[in-house]
C-alpha positions in Angstrom: 63.0 55.3 -98.8 63.1 51.7 -97.0 66.3 50.2 -95.5 67.0 46.6 -94.7 68.3 45.7 -91.2 69.9 42.4 -90.3 69.0 41.1 -86.9 69.8 37.8 -84.9 66.2 36.6 -85.6 66.0 37.4 -89.4 65.7 40.7 -91.6 63.4 43.4 -91.0 62.3 46.4 -93.2 62.3 49.7 -91.8 60.9 52.9 -93.1 63.4 55.9 -92.1 60.5 58.4 -92.7 59.7 60.7 -89.8 57.4 59.4 -87.3 58.2 55.6 -88.1 59.7 53.6 -85.4 61.6 50.3 -86.1 59.7 47.9 -84.1 62.5 45.2 -84.0 64.6 47.8 -82.0 63.2 49.5 -78.9 64.4 53.2 -78.5 65.8 52.6 -75.0 68.5 50.8 -76.6 69.5 53.4 -79.1 73.0 54.4 -78.1 71.7 58.2 -78.6 68.8 57.6 -76.2 69.2 57.8 -72.4 66.6 56.0 -70.1 64.6 57.8 -67.6 62.9 56.7 -64.3 60.0 55.1 -66.2 62.2 52.5 -67.6 64.1 51.8 -64.4 63.0 49.3 -61.5 62.1 50.8 -58.3 65.5 49.4 -56.9 67.3 51.2 -59.5 65.2 54.5 -59.1 66.0 54.4 -55.4 69.6 53.7 -55.9 70.2 56.5 -58.3 68.3 59.0 -56.0 70.4 57.9 -52.8 73.5 58.4 -55.3 72.3 62.0 -56.2 71.2 62.8 -52.5 74.6 61.5 -51.2 76.4 63.5 -53.8 74.5 66.5 -52.8 75.0 66.1 -49.0 78.8 65.7 -49.8 78.9 68.7 -51.7 76.9 70.9 -49.1 79.2 69.5 -46.2 82.2 70.2 -48.2 81.1 73.6 -49.6 80.2 74.5 -45.9 83.7 73.5 -44.8 85.2 75.5 -47.3 83.2 78.5 -46.4 83.9 78.2 -42.8 87.9 78.0 -43.7 87.8 80.9 -46.0 89.5 83.8 -44.5 87.7 86.3 -42.5 88.2 89.8 -44.0 89.6 88.7 -47.3 87.9 87.3 -50.3 91.2 85.3 -51.4 90.4 81.8 -51.0 94.1 81.0 -51.6 94.7 82.4 -48.1 94.4 80.6 -44.6 91.6 81.3 -42.2 92.0 84.8 -40.3 94.8 86.1 -42.6 94.8 89.7 -43.0 93.0 91.4 -45.9 95.2 91.7 -49.1 95.4 95.3 -48.7 97.0 94.9 -45.3 99.3 92.1 -46.5 99.3 91.7 -50.2 100.5 88.2 -51.7 102.1 87.8 -54.9 100.1 86.4 -57.9 100.8 82.6 -58.4 99.8 79.2 -57.5 99.6 78.5 -53.6 101.1 75.2 -52.5 100.8 76.0 -48.8 98.3 78.0 -46.9 98.1 77.3 -43.1 97.8 78.8 -39.5 100.8 77.5 -37.4 100.3 78.8 -33.9 100.0 82.6 -34.3 101.6 82.8 -37.7 100.2 82.3 -41.2 102.4 80.7 -43.6 101.7 80.9 -47.3 104.0 79.1 -50.0 103.5 79.7 -53.8 104.9 79.1 -56.9 105.6 82.3 -59.0 106.8 82.8 -62.7 110.2 84.2 -62.3 112.5 86.2 -60.1 110.9 89.2 -61.2 107.8 88.1 -59.6 109.8 87.2 -56.3 111.1 90.7 -56.2 107.4 92.3 -56.7 106.4 90.3 -53.7 108.7 92.5 -51.6 107.6 95.7 -53.4 104.0 94.9 -53.0 104.4 94.8 -49.3 106.5 97.9 -49.2 103.8 99.5 -51.4 101.3 98.4 -48.3 103.3 100.2 -45.8 105.8 97.5 -44.7 109.3 98.6 -44.0 112.3 96.3 -44.8 114.1 95.5 -41.5 116.6 93.3 -43.0 117.5 91.0 -45.7 120.0 88.2 -45.9 121.2 86.8 -49.2 120.5 87.9 -52.7 119.0 86.3 -55.9 116.0 83.8 -56.6 117.3 81.1 -54.1 117.9 81.8 -50.4 117.0 85.5 -50.1 115.2 86.0 -46.8 113.7 89.4 -46.0 112.1 90.8 -42.8 109.5 93.6 -43.0 107.1 95.2 -40.8 104.0 97.4 -40.8 102.0 99.0 -37.9 100.0 95.9 -37.7 101.9 93.0 -39.0 105.4 91.4 -39.5 106.4 89.4 -42.4 109.4 87.0 -43.3 109.6 86.4 -47.0 111.8 83.8 -48.5 112.7 83.2 -52.1 113.5 79.7 -53.4 113.1 77.1 -56.1 111.8 73.7 -55.6 112.8 70.4 -57.2 111.0 71.0 -60.5 112.9 74.3 -60.8 109.8 76.5 -60.0 110.4 79.9 -58.4 108.6 80.1 -55.0 107.9 82.6 -52.4 107.3 81.7 -48.7 105.7 84.2 -46.4 105.3 83.8 -42.8 103.0 86.5 -41.4 102.5 87.5 -37.9 100.5 90.3 -36.2 102.8 93.1 -34.7 103.0 93.2 -30.8 100.0 95.3 -29.7 98.2 95.0 -33.0 94.4 93.8 -32.5 93.8 90.3 -33.2 91.9 89.2 -36.4 88.9 87.1 -36.2 89.8 83.4 -36.5 93.3 83.8 -35.3 94.2 81.1 -33.0 96.4 81.9 -30.0 
């Protein structure tokens, strides 16, 4: 079957059977085809390679930085460097919004689904051996709880942000006399 194509320089006939190429239209211009290094100039190839090498370098540096910032002893990337294992200090499921080490205290803030998830944060700590030492307030906004285990102390605060998301804020430190975790800045 033959098709007629209109070009700026006239009309050409093309055969669309397999193996026949329309001479008036180079394949590298076809929208479905990508050019390779053989059609690029030397400068274009060097630029393309430099961009790829730069991207790889940034990825390696960033990846290395992320690896160095990961907590020692826990595989949870949501938590700050040096944070105790999640078996020692369980953290509620949710979206972490802040995760940092301030002095000798770790702070982790997160959004959780609802008030029940806030309550589960306290229950999880108690299940890991924390004792409730005191609590002020009640409900999903303003409740502050103090808990401690043999090795750590935790303050847990419930709240809501400006968008109405339920929040849990943990401030965790090592108890007096507890061995220091790797990565803990004093």
